[in-house]
KOLMISE-732673 format. One line per field, with one value per residue: residue number from 1; residue in three letters; z, x, y of N, C-alpha, C in turn. Coordinates in nm, 3 decimals, decimal comma. Layout:
// KOLMISE-732673
nr = NUM / ...
rest = ala / ...
nzz = Z / ...
nxx = X / ...
nyy = Y / ...
cazz = Z / ...
caxx = X / ...
cayy = Y / ...
czz = Z / ...
cxx = X / ...
cyy = Y / ...
END
This chain:
// KOLMISE-732673
nr = 1 / 2 / 3 / 4 / 5 / 6 / 7 / 8 / 9 / 10 / 11 / 12 / 13 / 14 / 15 / 16 / 17 / 18 / 19 / 20 / 21 / 22 / 23 / 24 / 25 / 26 / 27 / 28 / 29 / 30 / 31 / 32 / 33 / 34 / 35 / 36 / 37 / 38 / 39 / 40 / 41 / 42 / 43 / 44 / 45 / 46 / 47 / 48 / 49 / 50 / 51 / 52 / 53 / 54 / 55 / 56 / 57 / 58 / 59 / 60 / 61 / 62 / 63 / 64 / 65 / 66 / 67 / 68 / 69 / 70 / 71 / 72 / 73 / 74 / 75 / 76 / 77 / 78 / 79 / 80 / 81 / 82 / 83 / 84 / 85 / 86 / 87 / 88 / 89 / 90 / 91 / 92 / 93 / 94 / 95 / 96 / 97 / 98 / 99 / 100 / 101 / 102 / 103 / 104 / 105 / 106 / 107 / 108 / 109 / 110 / 111 / 112 / 113 / 114 / 115 / 116 / 117 / 118 / 119 / 120 / 121 / 122 / 123 / 124 / 125 / 126 / 127
rest = unk / unk / unk / unk / unk / unk / unk / unk / unk / unk / unk / unk / unk / unk / unk / unk / unk / unk / unk / unk / unk / unk / unk / unk / unk / unk / unk / unk / unk / unk / unk / unk / unk / unk / unk / unk / unk / unk / unk / unk / unk / unk / unk / unk / unk / unk / unk / unk / unk / unk / unk / unk / unk / unk / unk / unk / unk / unk / unk / unk / unk / unk / unk / unk / unk / unk / unk / unk / unk / unk / unk / unk / unk / unk / unk / unk / unk / unk / unk / unk / unk / unk / unk / unk / unk / unk / unk / unk / unk / unk / unk / unk / unk / unk / unk / unk / unk / unk / unk / unk / unk / unk / unk / unk / unk / unk / unk / unk / unk / unk / unk / unk / unk / unk / unk / unk / unk / unk / unk / unk / unk / unk / unk / unk / unk / unk / unk
nzz = -0,802 / -0,551 / -0,566 / -0,752 / -0,607 / -0,389 / -0,525 / -0,607 / -0,366 / -0,146 / -0,339 / -0,592 / -0,817 / -1,057 / -1,200 / -1,453 / -1,400 / -1,422 / -1,232 / -1,135 / -0,924 / -0,712 / -0,915 / -1,048 / -1,256 / -1,166 / -1,245 / -1,270 / -1,154 / -1,012 / -0,710 / -0,450 / -0,101 / 0,054 / -0,126 / -0,179 / 0,077 / 0,117 / -0,099 / -0,047 / 0,199 / 0,121 / -0,052 / 0,125 / 0,308 / 0,143 / 0,087 / 0,329 / 0,544 / 0,723 / 0,912 / 0,777 / 0,939 / 1,060 / 0,832 / 0,754 / 0,973 / 0,947 / 0,690 / 0,744 / 0,946 / 0,810 / 0,604 / 0,749 / 0,795 / 0,578 / 0,623 / 0,691 / 0,454 / 0,332 / 0,236 / 0,472 / 0,591 / 0,575 / 0,347 / 0,341 / 0,252 / 0,232 / 0,524 / 0,662 / 0,511 / 0,187 / 0,202 / 0,107 / -0,180 / -0,362 / -0,547 / -0,767 / -0,930 / -0,982 / -1,145 / -1,186 / -1,344 / -1,495 / -1,657 / -1,967 / -1,875 / -1,815 / -1,710 / -1,359 / -1,126 / -1,384 / -1,457 / -1,317 / -1,182 / -0,866 / -0,542 / -0,433 / -0,218 / -0,165 / -0,049 / -0,114 / -0,109 / -0,212 / -0,480 / -0,781 / -1,029 / -1,269 / -1,505 / -1,687 / -1,753 / -1,819 / -1,833 / -2,078 / -2,152 / -2,352 / -2,366
nxx = -3,029 / -3,002 / -3,190 / -3,071 / -2,844 / -2,968 / -3,087 / -2,862 / -2,725 / -2,702 / -2,691 / -2,507 / -2,478 / -2,356 / -2,282 / -2,190 / -2,109 / -2,100 / -2,024 / -2,098 / -1,918 / -1,847 / -1,723 / -1,561 / -1,549 / -1,635 / -1,575 / -1,670 / -1,737 / -2,039 / -2,095 / -2,215 / -2,223 / -2,128 / -1,965 / -1,777 / -1,647 / -1,546 / -1,368 / -1,189 / -1,089 / -0,957 / -0,758 / -0,613 / -0,520 / -0,355 / -0,154 / -0,037 / 0,236 / 0,346 / 0,227 / 0,027 / -0,192 / -0,224 / -0,281 / -0,522 / -0,686 / -0,704 / -0,825 / -1,071 / -1,178 / -1,217 / -1,387 / -1,615 / -1,741 / -1,903 / -2,127 / -2,364 / -2,484 / -2,591 / -2,871 / -3,120 / -3,216 / -3,494 / -3,562 / -3,604 / -3,535 / -3,195 / -3,033 / -2,850 / -3,056 / -2,946 / -2,680 / -2,437 / -2,231 / -2,069 / -1,786 / -1,597 / -1,279 / -1,262 / -1,208 / -1,085 / -1,180 / -1,105 / -1,173 / -1,023 / -0,814 / -0,615 / -0,725 / -0,725 / -0,640 / -0,396 / -0,329 / -0,463 / -0,792 / -0,942 / -1,076 / -1,361 / -1,551 / -1,829 / -2,035 / -2,377 / -2,523 / -2,350 / -2,337 / -2,391 / -2,493 / -2,546 / -2,460 / -2,529 / -2,280 / -1,927 / -1,657 / -1,405 / -1,116 / -0,861 / -0,510
nyy = 0,044 / -0,073 / -0,276 / -0,455 / -0,534 / -0,657 / -0,869 / -1,016 / -1,076 / -1,350 / -1,540 / -1,724 / -1,584 / -1,339 / -1,016 / -0,796 / -0,458 / -0,099 / 0,177 / 0,513 / 0,699 / 0,949 / 1,116 / 0,939 / 0,644 / 0,322 / -0,001 / -0,336 / -0,671 / -0,738 / -0,895 / -1,118 / -1,022 / -1,229 / -1,376 / -1,178 / -1,135 / -1,393 / -1,413 / -1,197 / -1,283 / -1,519 / -1,415 / -1,249 / -1,438 / -1,594 / -1,412 / -1,367 / -1,416 / -1,705 / -1,990 / -2,262 / -2,297 / -2,045 / -1,892 / -2,013 / -1,951 / -1,671 / -1,651 / -1,779 / -1,612 / -1,365 / -1,453 / -1,527 / -1,284 / -1,250 / -1,403 / -1,276 / -1,222 / -1,441 / -1,643 / -1,728 / -2,058 / -2,080 / -1,946 / -1,672 / -1,327 / -1,206 / -1,074 / -0,802 / -0,537 / -0,436 / -0,216 / -0,178 / -0,227 / -0,483 / -0,560 / -0,765 / -0,786 / -0,512 / -0,200 / 0,131 / 0,432 / 0,744 / 1,060 / 1,057 / 0,901 / 0,604 / 0,276 / 0,199 / -0,043 / -0,116 / -0,371 / -0,598 / -0,642 / -0,543 / -0,641 / -0,469 / -0,262 / -0,064 / 0,212 / 0,204 / 0,438 / 0,624 / 0,587 / 0,738 / 0,681 / 0,415 / 0,156 / -0,142 / -0,382 / -0,408 / -0,182 / -0,179 / -0,079 / -0,100 / -0,050
cazz = -0,774 / -0,432 / -0,610 / -0,810 / -0,498 / -0,315 / -0,607 / -0,612 / -0,232 / -0,114 / -0,454 / -0,653 / -0,942 / -1,069 / -1,307 / -1,485 / -1,381 / -1,415 / -1,140 / -1,124 / -0,780 / -0,681 / -1,027 / -1,113 / -1,293 / -1,107 / -1,330 / -1,225 / -1,147 / -0,890 / -0,644 / -0,318 / 0,011 / 0,095 / -0,220 / -0,158 / 0,196 / 0,093 / -0,189 / 0,024 / 0,298 / 0,052 / -0,100 / 0,240 / 0,362 / 0,050 / 0,092 / 0,466 / 0,581 / 0,842 / 0,897 / 0,714 / 1,042 / 1,071 / 0,710 / 0,758 / 1,073 / 0,886 / 0,584 / 0,808 / 1,016 / 0,710 / 0,534 / 0,835 / 0,781 / 0,470 / 0,660 / 0,695 / 0,319 / 0,280 / 0,265 / 0,576 / 0,544 / 0,549 / 0,218 / 0,350 / 0,192 / 0,317 / 0,619 / 0,664 / 0,380 / 0,124 / 0,215 / 0,041 / -0,305 / -0,363 / -0,681 / -0,786 / -1,050 / -1,004 / -1,198 / -1,173 / -1,465 / -1,491 / -1,791 / -2,039 / -1,812 / -1,827 / -1,590 / -1,242 / -1,170 / -1,526 / -1,481 / -1,267 / -1,097 / -0,722 / -0,468 / -0,395 / -0,142 / -0,156 / 0,002 / -0,218 / -0,104 / -0,284 / -0,623 / -0,847 / -1,147 / -1,307 / -1,626 / -1,691 / -1,838 / -1,767 / -1,923 / -2,118 / -2,231 / -2,372 / -2,412
caxx = -2,910 / -3,026 / -3,262 / -2,974 / -2,762 / -3,054 / -3,105 / -2,736 / -2,692 / -2,765 / -2,680 / -2,374 / -2,485 / -2,273 / -2,329 / -2,099 / -2,168 / -2,014 / -2,085 / -2,043 / -1,898 / -1,761 / -1,644 / -1,490 / -1,625 / -1,586 / -1,630 / -1,631 / -1,841 / -2,120 / -2,105 / -2,277 / -2,135 / -2,065 / -1,857 / -1,676 / -1,566 / -1,473 / -1,257 / -1,092 / -1,025 / -0,863 / -0,642 / -0,532 / -0,452 / -0,249 / -0,047 / 0,014 / 0,339 / 0,316 / 0,189 / -0,102 / -0,294 / -0,243 / -0,349 / -0,660 / -0,759 / -0,730 / -0,924 / -1,197 / -1,228 / -1,266 / -1,500 / -1,734 / -1,809 / -2,000 / -2,242 / -2,485 / -2,535 / -2,648 / -3,014 / -3,151 / -3,273 / -3,638 / -3,581 / -3,626 / -3,433 / -3,078 / -3,030 / -2,933 / -3,086 / -2,821 / -2,630 / -2,307 / -2,218 / -1,943 / -1,739 / -1,468 / -1,208 / -1,298 / -1,108 / -1,130 / -1,156 / -1,134 / -1,177 / -0,896 / -0,710 / -0,615 / -0,783 / -0,641 / -0,508 / -0,390 / -0,304 / -0,571 / -0,889 / -0,932 / -1,200 / -1,403 / -1,676 / -1,867 / -2,169 / -2,476 / -2,566 / -2,252 / -2,347 / -2,472 / -2,555 / -2,486 / -2,506 / -2,490 / -2,165 / -1,794 / -1,574 / -1,284 / -1,034 / -0,727 / -0,407
cayy = -0,032 / -0,154 / -0,396 / -0,549 / -0,588 / -0,749 / -0,988 / -1,093 / -1,127 / -1,478 / -1,629 / -1,731 / -1,509 / -1,220 / -0,931 / -0,686 / -0,325 / 0,019 / 0,271 / 0,648 / 0,722 / 1,062 / 1,165 / 0,828 / 0,526 / 0,198 / -0,105 / -0,469 / -0,772 / -0,735 / -1,026 / -1,112 / -0,991 / -1,355 / -1,406 / -1,074 / -1,162 / -1,518 / -1,382 / -1,113 / -1,370 / -1,610 / -1,338 / -1,207 / -1,556 / -1,633 / -1,312 / -1,355 / -1,514 / -1,782 / -2,130 / -2,289 / -2,277 / -1,900 / -1,849 / -2,061 / -1,871 / -1,541 / -1,672 / -1,812 / -1,494 / -1,270 / -1,515 / -1,526 / -1,155 / -1,263 / -1,487 / -1,194 / -1,204 / -1,565 / -1,658 / -1,826 / -2,184 / -2,068 / -1,883 / -1,528 / -1,243 / -1,188 / -0,963 / -0,683 / -0,481 / -0,393 / -0,079 / -0,180 / -0,301 / -0,558 / -0,592 / -0,831 / -0,740 / -0,371 / -0,108 / 0,269 / 0,510 / 0,887 / 1,116 / 1,060 / 0,821 / 0,459 / 0,214 / 0,175 / -0,081 / -0,145 / -0,512 / -0,683 / -0,574 / -0,565 / -0,649 / -0,333 / -0,252 / 0,076 / 0,242 / 0,227 / 0,578 / 0,706 / 0,558 / 0,839 / 0,622 / 0,287 / 0,088 / -0,283 / -0,407 / -0,372 / -0,105 / -0,247 / 0,013 / -0,155 / 0,043
czz = -0,653 / -0,468 / -0,672 / -0,702 / -0,418 / -0,391 / -0,604 / -0,475 / -0,205 / -0,230 / -0,496 / -0,785 / -0,939 / -1,193 / -1,330 / -1,472 / -1,387 / -1,336 / -1,152 / -0,975 / -0,763 / -0,794 / -1,098 / -1,161 / -1,229 / -1,183 / -1,283 / -1,224 / -1,011 / -0,837 / -0,510 / -0,213 / 0,058 / 0,006 / -0,204 / -0,039 / 0,184 / 0,006 / -0,121 / 0,127 / 0,235 / 0,004 / 0,015 / 0,299 / 0,273 / 0,058 / 0,229 / 0,493 / 0,707 / 0,809 / 0,825 / 0,812 / 1,058 / 0,950 / 0,711 / 0,859 / 1,016 / 0,779 / 0,642 / 0,877 / 0,919 / 0,640 / 0,616 / 0,828 / 0,672 / 0,504 / 0,667 / 0,559 / 0,258 / 0,318 / 0,377 / 0,517 / 0,511 / 0,419 / 0,223 / 0,282 / 0,287 / 0,407 / 0,638 / 0,522 / 0,318 / 0,144 / 0,143 / -0,087 / -0,308 / -0,506 / -0,673 / -0,918 / -1,086 / -1,056 / -1,198 / -1,296 / -1,437 / -1,633 / -1,851 / -1,981 / -1,839 / -1,700 / -1,482 / -1,161 / -1,317 / -1,555 / -1,441 / -1,187 / -0,952 / -0,663 / -0,423 / -0,325 / -0,128 / -0,102 / -0,115 / -0,223 / -0,180 / -0,436 / -0,686 / -0,969 / -1,180 / -1,444 / -1,617 / -1,788 / -1,775 / -1,873 / -1,955 / -2,210 / -2,240 / -2,419 / -2,347
cxx = -2,931 / -3,099 / -3,169 / -2,888 / -2,843 / -3,073 / -2,980 / -2,701 / -2,768 / -2,761 / -2,534 / -2,370 / -2,389 / -2,319 / -2,230 / -2,171 / -2,058 / -2,089 / -2,019 / -2,040 / -1,800 / -1,672 / -1,562 / -1,591 / -1,557 / -1,654 / -1,579 / -1,751 / -1,909 / -2,133 / -2,174 / -2,174 / -2,061 / -1,946 / -1,743 / -1,586 / -1,490 / -1,351 / -1,149 / -1,017 / -0,922 / -0,739 / -0,552 / -0,454 / -0,335 / -0,129 / 0,019 / 0,121 / 0,295 / 0,271 / 0,054 / -0,215 / -0,326 / -0,320 / -0,495 / -0,743 / -0,796 / -0,839 / -1,062 / -1,260 / -1,288 / -1,390 / -1,628 / -1,809 / -1,916 / -2,122 / -2,372 / -2,553 / -2,591 / -2,795 / -3,033 / -3,218 / -3,421 / -3,666 / -3,608 / -3,512 / -3,315 / -3,092 / -2,885 / -2,967 / -2,959 / -2,793 / -2,496 / -2,316 / -2,079 / -1,908 / -1,611 / -1,411 / -1,245 / -1,178 / -1,170 / -1,089 / -1,186 / -1,124 / -1,037 / -0,786 / -0,723 / -0,674 / -0,678 / -0,707 / -0,510 / -0,375 / -0,422 / -0,668 / -0,869 / -1,071 / -1,235 / -1,538 / -1,707 / -2,008 / -2,263 / -2,521 / -2,471 / -2,258 / -2,443 / -2,544 / -2,485 / -2,534 / -2,459 / -2,375 / -2,037 / -1,720 / -1,447 / -1,207 / -0,893 / -0,633 / -0,416
cyy = -0,123 / -0,283 / -0,499 / -0,614 / -0,690 / -0,880 / -1,077 / -1,152 / -1,255 / -1,576 / -1,638 / -1,655 / -1,391 / -1,145 / -0,818 / -0,553 / -0,218 / 0,124 / 0,408 / 0,679 / 0,837 / 1,108 / 1,059 / 0,725 / 0,406 / 0,086 / -0,241 / -0,563 / -0,767 / -0,877 / -1,008 / -1,073 / -1,115 / -1,387 / -1,304 / -1,109 / -1,294 / -1,493 / -1,299 / -1,198 / -1,463 / -1,535 / -1,294 / -1,324 / -1,597 / -1,539 / -1,300 / -1,459 / -1,589 / -1,923 / -2,142 / -2,266 / -2,128 / -1,847 / -1,891 / -1,985 / -1,734 / -1,553 / -1,696 / -1,690 / -1,394 / -1,327 / -1,512 / -1,393 / -1,159 / -1,344 / -1,407 / -1,185 / -1,331 / -1,573 / -1,760 / -1,950 / -2,173 / -1,992 / -1,733 / -1,453 / -1,227 / -1,066 / -0,923 / -0,635 / -0,426 / -0,244 / -0,064 / -0,262 / -0,363 / -0,595 / -0,674 / -0,782 / -0,597 / -0,293 / 0,031 / 0,349 / 0,657 / 0,940 / 1,118 / 0,974 / 0,674 / 0,399 / 0,190 / 0,063 / -0,124 / -0,294 / -0,602 / -0,598 / -0,611 / -0,588 / -0,508 / -0,340 / -0,104 / 0,093 / 0,268 / 0,372 / 0,671 / 0,685 / 0,658 / 0,787 / 0,492 / 0,245 / -0,057 / -0,299 / -0,351 / -0,292 / -0,184 / -0,155 / -0,042 / -0,045 / 0,169
END
């Protein structure tokens, strides 16, 4: 899994994955840390009351956290080494249960050390 995360970080690529984490399945789209923090920053800013300036400051502050995941200009691998995995549109599944949330996925960040297994592809349980 660390190899997939390393491959995605520093790019705009994405990949559907399903992870086994602590007895649950987490299914969503693997994205770079940069894309994760940009997306979270944009959603938080949109949901925050206040002026456009306040919203932009919040969005910018959160987005800057993703700068560690972009490739340097010299083409070296992103730093730091991947310790976290980032998903967009993540949903959680348990045995016999419906996905949570049932309407839309969420941004999710988890420790790679907690992933017990994975498969490529996103679970889609309708109804």
